[in-house]
SEZATOR-979333 format. One record per residue: residue in one letter; x, y, z of N, C-alpha, C in turn; chain. Coordinates in Angstrom, 1 decimal. Last residue first. Example, Ala and Ser with C-alpha at 12.3 -4.5 7.8 and 13.67 -1.06 7.14 Angstrom:
! residues 2
 res    n.X    n.Y    n.Z   ca.X   ca.Y   ca.Z    c.X    c.Y    c.Z chain
   S   12.8   -2.2    7.1   13.7   -1.1    7.1   12.9    0.0    7.9     A
   A   13.2   -5.7    7.8   12.3   -4.5    7.8   13.2   -3.3    7.8     A
//
This chain:
! residues 191
 res    n.X    n.Y    n.Z   ca.X   ca.Y   ca.Z    c.X    c.Y    c.Z chain
   G   -6.6   -2.5   11.1   -5.5   -2.6   12.1   -5.2   -1.3   12.8     A
   L  -10.1   -2.7   10.8   -8.8   -2.2   10.3   -7.8   -2.2   11.4     A
   I  -12.5   -3.2   11.9  -11.7   -4.3   11.7  -10.3   -3.9   11.1     A
   E  -14.0   -0.9   12.1  -13.8   -1.7   13.3  -12.9   -2.8   13.1     A
   S  -14.3    0.2    9.5  -13.3    0.8   10.4  -13.1    0.0   11.7     A
   I  -16.4   -1.3    8.5  -15.0   -1.6    8.1  -14.0   -1.1    9.1     A
   P  -18.9   -2.0   10.9  -18.3   -1.1    9.9  -16.9   -1.6    9.7     A
   L  -21.2   -4.6   11.0  -20.0   -4.2   11.5  -19.3   -3.2   10.5     A
   D  -23.6   -5.9   10.3  -23.5   -4.4   10.1  -22.2   -3.8   10.7     A
   G  -24.1   -8.5   10.7  -23.4   -8.2    9.5  -23.2   -6.7    9.3     A
   M  -25.3   -9.3   13.0  -26.2   -8.7   12.0  -25.4   -8.4   10.7     A
   F  -23.4  -10.3   14.7  -24.4  -11.2   14.3  -25.2  -10.6   13.1     A
   S  -20.1   -9.8   14.8  -21.3   -9.1   14.5  -22.4  -10.0   14.0     A
   L  -18.0  -11.5   15.3  -17.9  -10.2   15.9  -19.2   -9.4   15.7     A
   E  -18.6  -13.8   13.9  -18.5  -13.9   15.3  -18.5  -12.5   16.0     A
   A  -18.6  -12.8   11.3  -19.8  -13.3   11.8  -19.8  -13.4   13.3     A
   V  -15.8  -12.2   11.1  -16.8  -11.1   11.1  -18.2  -11.5   11.6     A
   C  -14.8  -14.8   11.2  -14.5  -13.8   12.3  -15.5  -12.7   12.3     A
   A  -15.8  -15.9    8.9  -16.2  -16.5   10.2  -15.9  -15.5   11.3     A
   N  -14.5  -14.2    7.0  -16.0  -14.2    7.1  -16.5  -14.8    8.4     A
   F  -11.8  -14.9    7.5  -12.2  -13.5    7.7  -13.8  -13.5    7.9     A
   V  -11.9  -17.6    6.8  -11.6  -17.3    8.1  -12.0  -15.9    8.4     A
   K  -12.5  -17.3    4.0  -13.4  -18.0    4.9  -13.1  -17.7    6.4     A
   M  -10.2  -15.8    3.1  -11.6  -15.2    3.0  -12.6  -15.9    3.9     A
   C   -8.2  -17.6    3.7   -8.2  -16.3    4.3   -9.6  -15.7    4.3     A
   N   -8.9  -19.7    1.9   -9.0  -19.9    3.3   -9.0  -18.6    4.1     A
   Y   -8.4  -18.3   -0.5   -9.8  -18.8   -0.2   -9.9  -19.0    1.3     A
   A   -5.7  -18.0   -0.2   -6.5  -16.8   -0.3   -8.0  -17.2    0.0     A
   D   -4.8  -20.6   -0.2   -4.6  -19.8    1.0   -5.5  -18.6    1.0     A
   D   -5.4  -21.2   -2.9   -6.1  -22.0   -1.8   -6.0  -21.2   -0.5     A
   L   -3.7  -19.4   -4.2   -5.2  -19.3   -4.4   -5.9  -20.0   -3.3     A
   A   -1.1  -20.3   -3.3   -1.6  -19.0   -3.1   -3.1  -18.9   -3.2     A
   R   -0.4  -22.9   -1.1   -0.6  -22.5   -2.5   -1.4  -21.3   -2.5     A
   H   -0.5  -23.5    1.6    0.7  -22.9    1.0    0.8  -22.9   -0.5     A
   A   -2.7  -26.3    1.4   -2.1  -25.2    2.2   -0.8  -24.8    1.5     A
   T   -5.3  -27.2   -0.4   -3.8  -27.3   -0.5   -3.2  -26.1    0.2     A
   N   -7.8  -27.4    2.1   -7.4  -27.5    0.7   -5.9  -27.6    0.7     A
   P  -10.3  -28.4    4.6   -9.0  -28.0    4.2   -8.8  -28.1    2.6     A
   P  -13.3  -26.8    5.5  -12.7  -28.0    4.8  -11.3  -27.6    4.3     A
   I  -13.3  -25.5    8.7  -13.4  -25.1    7.3  -12.7  -26.3    6.5     A
   N  -13.5  -25.5   11.5  -14.1  -26.6   10.7  -14.3  -26.2    9.2     A
   L  -12.1  -23.7   12.9  -13.4  -23.2   12.4  -14.1  -24.3   11.6     A
   F   -9.7  -25.1   13.5  -10.6  -24.7   14.6  -12.0  -24.3   14.1     A
   A   -8.7  -25.3   10.8   -9.1  -26.5   11.6  -10.0  -26.2   12.7     A
   V   -8.3  -22.6   10.3   -9.1  -23.4    9.4   -9.6  -24.6   10.1     A
   L   -6.4  -22.0   12.3   -7.8  -21.4   12.3   -8.7  -22.1   11.4     A
   N   -4.2  -23.5   11.4   -4.9  -23.8   12.7   -6.2  -23.2   12.8     A
   Q   -3.7  -22.2    9.0   -4.1  -23.6    9.0   -4.7  -24.0   10.3     A
   L   -3.0  -19.6    9.8   -4.1  -19.8    8.9   -4.6  -21.3    9.0     A
   S   -2.3  -19.3   13.3   -1.8  -19.5   11.9   -3.1  -19.8   11.1     A
   Y   -2.7  -18.7   15.9   -3.5  -18.0   14.9   -3.0  -18.2   13.5     A
   S   -2.8  -20.7   18.8   -2.2  -20.4   17.5   -3.2  -19.7   16.6     A
   Q   -4.2  -20.6   21.2   -2.8  -20.9   21.2   -2.1  -20.5   19.9     A
   R   -6.5  -18.0   21.9   -6.2  -19.2   21.1   -4.7  -19.4   21.2     A
   R   -7.4  -15.6   23.1   -6.8  -16.6   23.9   -6.6  -18.0   23.2     A
   P  -10.3  -14.7   21.1   -9.2  -14.4   22.0   -8.7  -15.6   22.7     A
   Y  -11.7  -14.4   18.4  -11.4  -15.7   19.2  -10.2  -15.5   20.1     A
   A  -11.9  -11.8   17.4  -13.0  -12.7   17.4  -12.9  -13.9   18.3     A
   K   -9.3  -10.8   17.7  -10.4  -10.1   18.3  -11.6  -11.0   18.4     A
   I   -7.8  -12.7   16.2   -7.5  -12.4   17.6   -8.6  -11.7   18.4     A
   A   -9.0  -12.3   13.7   -9.2  -13.6   14.4   -8.9  -13.4   15.9     A
   V   -8.0   -9.8   13.1   -9.4   -9.9   13.2   -9.8  -11.2   14.0     A
   A   -5.3  -10.5   12.8   -5.7   -9.5   13.9   -7.2   -9.6   14.1     A
   M   -5.5  -12.2   10.6   -5.0  -12.7   11.9   -5.4  -11.8   13.0     A
   S   -6.4  -10.5    8.6   -7.3  -11.5    9.1   -6.9  -12.2   10.4     A
   D   -5.9   -7.3    8.3   -5.1   -8.5    8.6   -6.1   -9.5    9.3     A
   V   -6.8   -5.2    5.7   -7.2   -5.8    6.9   -6.4   -7.1    7.1     A
   I   -6.2   -2.1    4.2   -5.8   -3.5    4.4   -6.2   -4.0    5.7     A
   P   -7.2    0.2    1.6   -7.2   -0.2    3.0   -6.9   -1.7    3.1     A
   N   -4.9    0.8   -1.1   -6.2    0.2   -0.6   -6.1    0.0    0.9     A
   R   -2.6    1.6   -2.3   -3.4    2.6   -1.4   -4.6    2.1   -0.8     A
   V    0.6    0.6   -3.0   -0.8    0.2   -2.9   -1.4    1.2   -1.9     A
   D    2.8    2.9   -4.8    2.4    2.0   -3.7    1.0    1.7   -3.6     A
   P    3.3    2.9   -8.4    3.0    3.6   -7.1    2.6    2.5   -6.1     A
   S    6.1    1.2   -9.9    4.7    1.5   -9.8    4.4    2.2   -8.5     A
   G    8.6    0.2  -10.5    8.4    1.6  -10.7    6.9    2.0  -10.6     A
   C    9.1   -2.4   -9.8    8.5   -2.2  -11.2    8.3   -0.7  -11.4     A
   Q   10.0   -2.1   -7.2   10.9   -2.6   -8.2   10.4   -2.4   -9.7     A
   Q    7.6   -1.3   -6.0    8.7   -0.4   -6.1    9.7   -0.8   -7.2     A
   L    6.1   -3.6   -6.3    5.6   -2.4   -6.9    6.8   -1.4   -7.1     A
   A    7.6   -5.4   -4.8    7.4   -5.6   -6.2    7.0   -4.4   -6.9     A
   A    7.4   -4.2   -2.2    8.7   -4.4   -2.8    8.6   -4.6   -4.4     A
   R    4.6   -4.4   -1.8    5.3   -3.1   -1.9    6.6   -3.2   -2.5     A
   L    4.4   -7.2   -1.8    3.6   -6.4   -2.8    4.3   -5.1   -2.9     A
   F    6.0   -7.9    0.4    6.3   -8.4   -0.9    5.6   -7.6   -2.0     A
   G    4.6   -6.6    2.5    6.0   -6.3    2.2    6.4   -6.8    0.9     A
   L    2.1   -7.9    2.3    2.2   -6.5    1.9    3.6   -6.1    1.7     A
   D    2.8  -10.4    3.3    2.4  -10.3    1.9    2.4   -8.8    1.4     A
   F    3.5   -9.6    6.0    4.4  -10.4    5.1    4.0  -10.2    3.7     A
   A    1.4   -8.2    7.1    2.7   -7.5    6.9    3.6   -8.3    6.0     A
   A   -0.8  -10.0    7.4   -0.7   -9.1    6.2    0.6   -8.4    6.0     A
   N   -1.7  -12.5    8.3   -0.4  -12.0    8.6    0.0  -11.0    7.5     A
   H   -3.7  -12.8    5.6   -3.4  -13.4    6.9   -1.9  -13.1    7.2     A
   A   -5.4  -10.0    4.1   -4.3  -11.0    4.0   -4.1  -11.5    5.5     A
   V   -7.5   -8.1    2.1   -7.4   -8.9    3.3   -6.3   -9.9    3.1     A
   L   -8.3   -4.8    0.9   -7.5   -6.0    0.9   -7.5   -6.8    2.2     A
   V  -11.2   -3.5   -0.6  -10.4   -3.6    0.7   -9.6   -4.9    0.7     A
   S  -10.9   -2.4   -4.0  -11.4   -3.2   -2.9  -10.6   -3.1   -1.7     A
   D  -10.3   -1.1   -6.3  -10.4   -0.3   -5.1  -11.0   -1.1   -3.9     A
   G   -8.4   -3.6   -7.9   -9.1   -2.3   -8.0   -9.1   -1.5   -6.7     A
   I   -7.5   -6.2   -8.1   -7.9   -5.7   -6.8   -8.7   -4.4   -6.8     A
   F   -7.0   -6.2  -10.9   -8.0   -7.1  -10.3   -8.4   -6.6   -9.0     A
   A   -5.0   -4.3  -11.2   -6.3   -4.1  -11.9   -7.4   -5.0  -11.2     A
   M   -3.0   -5.7   -9.8   -3.5   -4.4   -9.3   -4.8   -4.0   -9.9     A
   F   -2.7   -7.9  -11.5   -3.1   -8.1  -10.2   -3.7   -6.8   -9.6     A
   E   -1.7   -6.7  -13.9   -3.0   -7.4  -13.9   -3.6   -7.6  -12.5     A
   R    0.7   -5.7  -12.9   -0.3   -4.8  -13.4   -1.7   -5.4  -13.4     A
   L    1.9   -8.1  -12.2    1.7   -7.2  -11.2    0.6   -6.1  -11.6     A
   T    2.3   -9.3  -14.8    1.4   -9.9  -13.8    1.0   -8.9  -12.7     A
   A    4.2   -7.6  -15.9    2.8   -7.7  -16.5    1.8   -8.3  -15.5     A
   D    6.4   -8.0  -13.9    5.9   -6.7  -14.3    4.4   -6.8  -14.8     A
   I    7.3  -10.7  -13.4    6.3  -10.1  -12.6    5.7   -8.8  -13.1     A
   L    7.4  -12.7  -16.4    8.0  -12.0  -15.3    7.0  -11.2  -14.6     A
   P    5.6  -15.8  -17.1    5.9  -14.4  -17.3    6.7  -13.8  -16.1     A
   K    7.3  -19.1  -17.2    6.2  -18.2  -16.8    6.6  -16.7  -17.0     A
   G    9.2  -21.0  -17.4    8.6  -20.5  -18.7    7.4  -19.5  -18.4     A
   A    9.9  -21.6  -14.7   10.9  -21.2  -15.7   10.3  -20.5  -16.9     A
   V    8.3  -22.5  -12.7    8.2  -21.1  -13.0    9.1  -20.6  -14.2     A
   M    8.9  -25.2  -12.5    7.5  -24.8  -12.6    7.4  -23.4  -13.1     A
   A   11.7  -25.2  -12.0   11.2  -25.7  -13.2    9.7  -25.3  -13.5     A
   D   11.7  -24.3   -9.3   12.3  -23.5  -10.4   11.8  -23.9  -11.7     A
   S    8.6  -25.3   -7.7   10.0  -25.5   -8.1   10.4  -24.5   -9.1     A
   I    6.4  -25.4   -5.1    6.7  -24.7   -6.3    8.2  -24.8   -6.6     A
   G    5.8  -26.3   -2.6    5.8  -27.3   -3.6    6.1  -26.7   -5.0     A
   S    5.9  -24.7   -0.3    4.9  -24.4   -1.3    4.7  -25.5   -2.4     A
   V    8.0  -25.8    1.3    6.7  -25.4    1.8    5.6  -25.3    0.8     A
   K   10.1  -26.3   -0.5    9.5  -27.4    0.3    8.2  -27.1    0.9     A
   S   10.6  -23.8   -1.5   10.1  -24.8   -2.4    9.4  -26.0   -1.7     A
   A   11.7  -22.7    0.8   10.4  -22.1    0.2    9.8  -23.1   -0.7     A
   E   14.0  -24.2    1.0   13.0  -24.2    2.1   11.7  -23.7    1.6     A
   P   15.4  -23.7   -1.3   14.9  -25.1   -1.1   13.8  -25.1    0.0     A
   S   14.4  -20.7   -3.0   15.1  -21.4   -1.9   14.6  -22.8   -1.7     A
   I   14.4  -20.2   -6.4   13.5  -20.4   -5.2   14.4  -21.2   -4.2     A
   R   16.5  -17.9   -8.1   16.2  -19.3   -7.7   15.2  -19.3   -6.5     A
   I   15.0  -15.2  -10.0   16.0  -15.8   -9.1   15.6  -17.2   -8.7     A
   G   12.9  -14.6  -11.6   14.2  -14.2  -12.0   15.3  -14.6  -11.1     A
   P   10.4  -15.5  -11.0   10.9  -14.5  -10.2   12.3  -13.9  -10.6     A
   N    7.7  -16.0  -13.1    9.1  -16.3  -13.0    9.8  -15.2  -12.2     A
   V    4.6  -16.9  -11.5    5.5  -15.9  -12.2    6.9  -16.4  -12.1     A
   L    1.3  -18.3  -11.6    2.8  -18.4  -11.3    3.5  -17.4  -12.1     A
   T   -1.9  -17.1  -10.6   -0.8  -17.4  -11.6    0.5  -17.5  -11.0     A
   S   -5.1  -16.1  -10.2   -4.1  -17.1   -9.8   -3.1  -17.3  -10.9     A
   F   -8.0  -14.7   -9.0   -6.8  -14.4   -9.8   -5.7  -15.4   -9.3     A
   T  -11.6  -14.6   -9.2  -10.4  -15.1   -8.7   -9.2  -14.7   -9.6     A
   G  -14.8  -13.1   -8.1  -13.7  -13.4   -9.1  -12.5  -13.9   -8.4     A
   L  -16.7  -13.0   -6.2  -16.9  -12.1   -7.4  -15.8  -12.4   -8.5     A
   V  -18.3  -15.0   -4.0  -17.1  -14.8   -4.7  -17.4  -14.1   -6.0     A
   T  -20.2  -14.3   -1.2  -20.2  -14.4   -2.7  -18.9  -14.1   -3.3     A
   E  -20.3  -13.9    1.4  -20.0  -15.2    1.0  -19.9  -15.4   -0.5     A
   G  -19.2  -10.6    1.2  -19.8  -11.6    2.1  -19.3  -13.0    1.7     A
   R  -17.7  -10.4   -1.8  -18.6   -9.6   -0.9  -19.4  -10.6   -0.1     A
   F  -14.4  -10.8   -3.2  -15.7  -11.3   -2.6  -16.4  -10.1   -1.9     A
   R  -11.7  -12.1   -4.9  -12.5  -10.9   -4.7  -13.9  -11.4   -4.3     A
   V   -8.9  -13.7   -4.1  -10.3  -14.0   -4.3  -11.0  -12.7   -4.0     A
   A   -5.6  -14.7   -5.4   -6.6  -13.7   -4.8   -8.0  -14.1   -5.1     A
   G   -2.2  -15.3   -5.7   -3.6  -15.9   -5.5   -4.5  -14.9   -4.9     A
   F    0.8  -15.7   -7.3   -0.2  -14.8   -6.9   -1.5  -15.6   -6.7     A
   E    4.1  -16.8   -6.9    2.7  -17.2   -7.2    1.8  -16.1   -6.5     A
   V    6.5  -15.7   -6.4    6.5  -16.7   -7.4    5.1  -17.2   -7.8     A
   I    8.2  -12.7   -5.4    6.9  -13.5   -5.5    7.0  -14.5   -6.6     A
   K   11.5  -12.8   -4.0   10.5  -12.4   -4.9    9.3  -13.3   -4.9     A
   D   14.1  -11.5   -1.7   13.3  -12.6   -2.3   12.1  -12.0   -3.1     A
   H   15.2   -9.0   -0.8   16.0  -10.0   -1.6   15.1  -10.9   -2.4     A
   P   13.3   -7.6    0.5   14.3   -6.8   -0.2   15.1   -7.7   -1.1     A
   P   11.5   -9.6    1.7   11.1   -8.8    0.5   12.3   -8.1   -0.2     A
   Y   12.3  -12.7    2.7   12.8  -11.4    2.8   12.5  -10.5    1.6     A
   L   11.9  -15.5    2.5   11.1  -14.7    3.5   11.4  -13.2    3.5     A
   G   11.5  -16.9   -0.8   12.1  -16.9    0.6   11.3  -16.0    1.4     A
   T   10.1  -16.8   -3.1   11.3  -17.5   -3.1   12.0  -17.7   -1.8     A
   T    6.5  -17.3   -2.3    7.7  -16.5   -2.6    9.0  -17.4   -2.6     A
   E    3.1  -16.8   -2.7    4.1  -17.7   -2.4    5.4  -17.1   -3.0     A
   F    0.6  -14.6   -1.4    1.7  -14.9   -2.3    2.5  -16.0   -1.8     A
   D   -2.9  -13.8   -1.3   -1.7  -14.5   -0.7   -0.7  -14.7   -1.8     A
   F   -5.9  -12.0   -0.5   -4.8  -12.4   -1.3   -3.7  -13.1   -0.6     A
   A   -9.2  -11.0   -0.8   -8.3  -11.8    0.0   -7.2  -12.2   -0.9     A
   T  -10.8   -8.1   -1.3  -10.0   -9.1   -2.0   -9.0   -9.7   -1.0     A
   F  -14.2   -7.0   -0.9  -12.9   -7.3   -0.4  -12.1   -8.2   -1.4     A
   V  -16.8   -4.7   -0.9  -16.0   -5.7   -1.7  -14.6   -5.8   -1.2     A
   T  -19.4   -4.5    1.5  -18.1   -4.0    1.0  -17.5   -5.1    0.2     A
   D  -21.6   -5.1    3.1  -21.8   -4.4    1.8  -20.5   -4.0    1.1     A
   A  -20.6   -6.2    5.4  -21.4   -7.1    4.5  -21.7   -6.4    3.2     A
   V  -19.4   -4.1    6.7  -18.5   -5.1    6.1  -19.4   -5.9    5.1     A
   A  -20.9   -0.9    6.0  -20.9   -2.3    6.7  -20.0   -3.2    5.9     A
   A  -18.9    2.1    5.9  -19.8    1.1    5.3  -19.8   -0.2    6.1     A
   D  -16.9    3.7    6.8  -18.1    3.5    7.7  -19.1    2.6    7.1     A
   L  -15.1    3.8    4.8  -14.8    3.0    5.9  -15.9    2.9    7.0     A
   N  -15.7    3.4    1.5  -16.3    4.1    2.6  -16.0    3.3    3.9     A
   P  -12.8    3.1   -0.5  -14.0    2.5    0.1  -14.4    3.4    1.2     A
   S  -11.8    5.5   -3.0  -11.5    4.9   -1.7  -12.8    4.3   -1.1     A
   N  -11.3    4.9   -6.5  -12.1    5.4   -5.4  -11.7    4.7   -4.1     A
   M   -8.7    5.8   -8.7   -9.3    4.7   -7.8  -10.1    5.4   -6.7     A
//
């Protein structure tokens, strides 16, 4: 895998915004139940990845209430091993973008470790941290509040692909706010 040039302009770089829905909040115990990812350069979508997976454990009632994903919905779905390989191939050497990245990255790293796969090596941008730079002093930096603030048409919150799309849109709005010419280097937005 090639490493992206961190001095390259954001506008010239391939990113993958991603989001997971999970059985709960704790990566050591809980598991991914839905993958969602959007590969993009600027406003151009280069591809999407979306699938439910069988976590092998029950989805907590709280998590199911948030995402709408039930145990019955994932019962016949593939286990995470094959899906994780497909997901890693999909992201390739792109720069990863996630909102509150520590959460999703924790689940990705736990899944990779459990499957005996190497850790993710892609550079990672937290769109929440970029939003804090672009729009300081907001009361809330939740993805849904930023979507409303930026007048992004809402979709199905807390479903992985829709949240990945919103993450991409928030990220692009923040980059536009931080740089009128689109020549902001990637190194300026990394955590």
